[in-house]
C-alpha positions in Angstrom: 28.3 -107.9 25.1 27.8 -108.1 28.9 26.1 -105.4 30.9 29.4 -104.9 32.8 31.1 -103.6 29.7 28.2 -101.6 28.4 28.7 -98.1 29.6 26.9 -95.0 28.4 27.9 -91.4 29.0 25.4 -89.1 30.7 25.7 -86.5 28.0 24.8 -89.1 25.3 21.6 -89.9 27.1 20.5 -86.2 27.4 21.8 -84.9 24.0 20.4 -87.9 22.2 16.9 -86.8 23.2 17.1 -83.5 21.3 14.8 -83.3 18.3 16.9 -82.2 15.4 16.4 -78.8 13.7 15.4 -80.2 10.3 12.8 -82.5 11.9 11.5 -79.7 14.0 11.1 -77.6 10.8 8.9 -80.3 9.3 6.6 -81.2 12.2 6.2 -77.8 13.8 4.9 -76.3 10.5 2.4 -79.1 10.1 1.2 -78.7 13.7 0.6 -75.0 13.9 -0.2 -74.0 10.3 -3.8 -73.1 9.6 -4.8 -73.0 13.3 -6.2 -70.3 15.5 -2.8 -69.6 17.0 -0.7 -69.8 13.9 0.4 -66.2 14.4 1.2 -66.6 18.1 4.4 -64.9 19.3 4.8 -66.6 22.6 5.0 -70.4 23.5 5.0 -72.1 26.9 7.3 -75.2 26.6 7.0 -77.9 29.3 9.9 -80.4 29.4 9.1 -83.5 31.3 12.4 -84.3 33.0 11.1 -87.6 34.3 11.0 -88.8 30.7 14.4 -87.2 29.9 16.2 -88.7 32.9 14.4 -92.0 33.0 17.1 -93.8 30.9 19.7 -93.1 33.6 17.9 -95.6 35.8 18.7 -98.5 33.5 19.3 -102.1 34.3 20.9 -102.8 30.9 23.9 -100.6 31.1 26.2 -98.7 33.4 26.3 -94.9 33.3 29.6 -93.0 33.2 29.3 -90.5 36.1 32.8 -89.0 35.8 31.3 -85.6 35.0 27.8 -85.6 36.6 27.1 -82.0 35.7 26.6 -83.2 32.1 23.0 -83.8 33.0 22.4 -80.2 34.0 24.2 -78.7 31.1 22.4 -81.1 28.7 19.0 -80.0 30.0 19.8 -76.2 29.9 21.3 -76.6 26.4 18.2 -78.5 25.4 16.3 -75.3 26.3 18.8 -73.3 24.2 18.3 -75.7 21.3 14.6 -75.2 21.2 14.7 -71.5 22.0 17.0 -71.0 19.0 14.6 -72.8 16.7 11.5 -70.9 17.8 13.3 -67.6 17.9 14.0 -68.1 14.3 10.2 -68.2 13.8 9.7 -65.0 15.8 8.3 -66.8 18.8 9.4 -66.1 22.4 9.6 -69.2 24.6 9.1 -69.7 28.3 10.4 -73.0 29.6 9.0 -75.0 32.6 11.3 -77.9 33.6 9.2 -80.3 35.5 10.6 -83.2 37.6 8.8 -85.8 39.6 9.5 -89.5 40.3 5.8 -90.0 39.6 5.5 -92.4 42.5 3.1 -90.3 44.7 1.6 -92.2 47.7 -1.8 -90.8 46.6 -1.6 -93.1 43.5 0.1 -96.0 45.2 -2.7 -96.3 47.7 -5.2 -96.8 44.9 -3.1 -99.2 42.8 -0.6 -101.5 44.4 2.7 -101.5 42.6 2.1 -98.3 40.8 5.2 -97.4 38.8 7.0 -99.9 40.9 9.8 -100.7 38.5 11.0 -97.1 38.5 10.3 -96.8 42.2 12.7 -99.6 43.0 15.4 -98.4 40.7 15.1 -94.8 42.0 16.1 -96.0 45.5 19.5 -97.2 44.3 22.0 -94.7 45.8 24.1 -94.2 42.7 21.1 -93.3 40.5 19.6 -91.2 43.3 22.8 -89.2 43.8 23.1 -88.4 40.1 19.5 -87.1 39.9 19.4 -85.3 43.2 22.7 -83.5 42.6 21.6 -82.3 39.2 18.2 -81.2 40.4 19.8 -79.2 43.1 22.1 -77.5 40.6 19.1 -76.8 38.3 17.2 -75.1 41.2 20.2 -72.8 41.8 20.9 -72.1 38.1 17.4 -71.5 36.6 16.5 -68.2 38.3 19.5 -66.7 36.5 18.4 -67.9 33.1 15.7 -65.8 31.4 12.3 -67.5 31.4 13.6 -70.9 32.3 11.9 -72.2 35.4 12.5 -75.4 37.3 9.8 -77.2 39.4 10.4 -80.3 41.4 7.5 -82.1 43.1 8.3 -82.7 46.8 5.6 -85.3 47.1 6.2 -86.9 43.6 2.8 -86.0 42.2 2.4 -86.9 38.5 4.3 -84.5 36.3 1.2 -84.2 34.1 -0.9 -82.9 37.1 1.8 -80.3 37.8 1.8 -79.2 34.1 -2.0 -79.0 34.2 -1.9 -76.8 37.3 0.6 -74.4 35.7 -1.4 -74.2 32.5 -4.6 -73.3 34.5 -2.7 -70.9 36.7 -1.0 -69.1 33.8 -4.2 -68.9 31.8 -2.4 -66.6 29.5 -3.9 -67.6 26.2 -0.6 -68.8 24.9 -0.1 -72.1 23.1 1.6 -74.9 25.1 4.1 -77.5 23.9 4.8 -80.6 26.1 8.1 -82.5 25.3 8.1 -86.0 26.7 8.6 -89.7 25.8 6.1 -90.6 28.6 2.6 -91.1 27.3 0.9 -90.1 30.5 1.0 -86.4 29.7 -0.5 -87.1 26.2 -4.0 -86.6 27.7 -3.3 -82.9 28.3 -3.5 -82.3 24.5 -7.1 -83.4 24.6 -7.9 -81.5 27.9 -6.5 -78.0 27.0 -6.8 -76.0 23.8 -3.7 -74.9 21.9 -1.7 -77.7 23.5 0.6 -79.9 21.5 2.9 -82.8 22.3 6.4 -83.5 21.0 7.6 -87.1 21.3 11.3 -87.4 20.6 12.2 -90.5 18.7 15.3 -91.8 16.9 15.7 -94.7 14.6 18.9 -96.8 14.1 21.5 -94.7 12.5 20.4 -91.6 14.3 17.5 -90.8 11.9 15.1 -88.5 13.7 11.5 -89.8 13.5 10.1 -87.6 16.3 6.4 -87.2 16.4 4.3 -84.1 17.1 0.6 -84.5 17.9 -1.4 -81.6 16.3 -3.6 -79.2 18.2 -7.0 -80.7 19.1 -8.7 -78.2 16.7 -7.0 -79.8 13.7 -8.9 -82.4 11.6 -6.3 -85.1 12.0 -5.9 -84.7 15.8 -7.7 -88.0 16.7 -5.8 -90.1 14.2 -2.4 -88.7 15.2 -3.2 -88.9 18.9 -4.1 -92.6 18.8 -1.3 -93.5 16.3 1.2 -92.3 18.9 -0.7 -93.9 21.9 -0.6 -97.4 20.4 2.9 -97.0 19.0 4.3 -99.3 21.7 1.5 -101.8 21.4 2.4 -103.9 18.3 -0.6 -106.2 18.7 -3.0 -103.2 18.6 -1.6 -101.4 15.6 -4.6 -102.5 13.4 -7.1 -101.2 16.0 -9.0 -98.2 14.7 -9.6 -95.9 17.7 -10.7 -92.9 15.6 -14.3 -93.2 16.9 -13.0 -92.8 20.5 -12.4 -89.3 21.9 -8.9 -88.8 23.2 -10.6 -87.2 26.3 -11.0 -90.8 27.4 -7.4 -92.0 27.0 -7.1 -92.5 30.7 -10.1 -94.8 30.8 -8.7 -96.7 27.9 -5.5 -97.2 29.9 -7.4 -98.2 33.0 -9.2 -101.0 31.1 -6.5 -102.1 28.7 -3.4 -101.5 30.8 -0.8 -98.7 30.9 2.8 -100.1 30.8 4.3 -96.7 31.5 3.1 -97.0 35.1 3.2 -100.8 35.5 -0.6 -101.1 35.2 -1.3 -104.5 33.6 -3.9 -105.4 31.0 -7.3 -106.2 32.3 -9.3 -106.4 29.1 -8.3 -106.2 25.4 -8.5 -102.9 23.5 -11.6 -104.0 21.6 -13.5 -104.3 24.9 -12.3 -100.9 26.0 -13.3 -99.4 22.7 -16.8 -101.0 22.9 -17.4 -99.6 26.4 -16.2 -96.1 25.7 -18.1 -95.8 22.4 -21.2 -97.3 23.9 -21.4 -94.3 26.4 -20.2 -91.5 24.1 -21.3 -92.6 20.6 -18.0 -91.2 19.4 -18.6 -87.6 20.7 -16.0 -85.6 22.5 -17.5 -86.4 25.9 -15.2 -87.2 28.9 -16.5 -90.1 30.9 -16.1 -89.5 34.6 -15.7 -92.1 37.3 -19.3 -91.8 38.6 -20.8 -92.5 35.1 -18.7 -95.6 35.0 -19.8 -96.9 38.4 -23.5 -96.1 37.9 -23.9 -97.8 34.5 -25.2 -101.4 34.9 -24.4 -102.3 31.3 -20.7 -101.8 32.0 -20.7 -103.7 35.3 -21.8 -106.8 33.3 -18.7 -106.6 31.1 -15.9 -105.5 33.4 -14.9 -105.3 37.1 -16.0 -101.8 37.8 -14.2 -101.5 41.2 -10.9 -102.5 39.7 -11.2 -100.2 36.7 -12.3 -97.3 38.9 -9.1 -97.5 41.1 -6.9 -97.6 38.0 -8.8 -94.7 36.4 -8.2 -92.6 39.5 -4.4 -92.8 39.2 -4.3 -92.3 35.4 -6.7 -89.4 35.1 -5.4 -85.9 35.5 -8.9 -84.5 36.0 -9.3 -86.7 39.1 -5.9 -86.0 40.6 -5.7 -82.3 40.0 -8.2 -81.1 42.6 -6.3 -83.1 45.3 -3.0 -81.7 44.1 -4.4 -78.2 44.4 -5.1 -78.9 48.1 -1.4 -79.6 48.6 0.6 -76.5 49.6 3.2 -77.6 47.1 0.8 -76.6 44.3 1.2 -72.9 45.2 4.7 -73.0 46.5 6.7 -72.4 43.3 7.7 -69.0 42.0 8.8 -68.1 38.5 11.5 -65.5 38.8 14.2 -64.0 36.6 17.4 -62.7 38.2 19.5 -60.5 35.9 23.1 -61.1 36.9 25.3 -62.1 33.9 28.4 -62.1 36.1 27.0 -64.7 38.4 25.8 -67.0 35.6 29.2 -66.7 33.9 30.9 -67.6 37.1 28.7 -70.6 37.6 29.3 -71.7 34.0 33.1 -71.6 34.4 33.1 -73.3 37.8 30.7 -76.2 37.2 30.6 -76.6 33.5 34.1 -76.3 32.2 34.0 -79.6 30.2 30.4 -79.2 28.9 29.6 -75.5 29.1 26.2 -73.9 29.0 25.4 -72.4 25.6 24.6 -69.0 27.2 24.7 -67.1 23.8 21.6 -69.1 22.7 19.7 -68.5 25.9 
């Protein structure tokens, strides 16, 4: 089948990323049972829209854009889907919809070609128009939807850095759930307590095999964390990383490569494991850049300067202080406008073919 004949509906891309109710029932129970927040009644849910919308920028098929608002309705109805599930558990949800192209100049100055494949595709007018029109619609719509907030990075800072900043700003003692198919935000599970990660995944035939990384207080956190991380590295599946703290996942990517941002392999995973374990002895200690550059043992094994530049762009802890200096980091406001008449009017005007499921919101 040629690419010219292979067309995918926008709605199929968005709705196909939902985790099914029965799968949620299985993995949510395993994640939160027997933890310090098992009885929590409020949950912050961060949806990484870069991950959700990434498939639109495909070189392998064309996208049917006859009804471009399918993207917005699909995203809002995704919130309704997860809200309905957690409401059934007696848990109130607050959603943060985060969008960035993840092509910040701050990162591209450290690593040439950073996230370059997406950067090039994101400049194609057809794709850009689809995304920008829907992001504008989300920014108008979300203030009228209870506890559903939309944040777009003006300067395309990494979505994970924005999420980290919100978690630290809220500081509300509530558990956090990050929903993404991008592995960059995975490090947040190790950095912040009560933070889990939902990775939507479907097998052939529509079988839902989505993965949920448990809270870092659970005994199997390391095993499940690394199992997901090397999921897309077939040659590394037999590598046991259980002696490596997930706190150093960004360093592992800097040494071994991180395909999600077009960072190529420098050294094999065994070398990365040897270096990290040699410094931490398996303890939950995060290696910072300065430890790396001042350790003569490491400089004999790897090119420190090259690894250091890559670590700077992959590590949330390095980028976050710089983001906090950007006025963007304090420019978003989380508001709720109560006006059912306005939201119903918007729904009937823009979403006649694929309406918002307002009764679930």
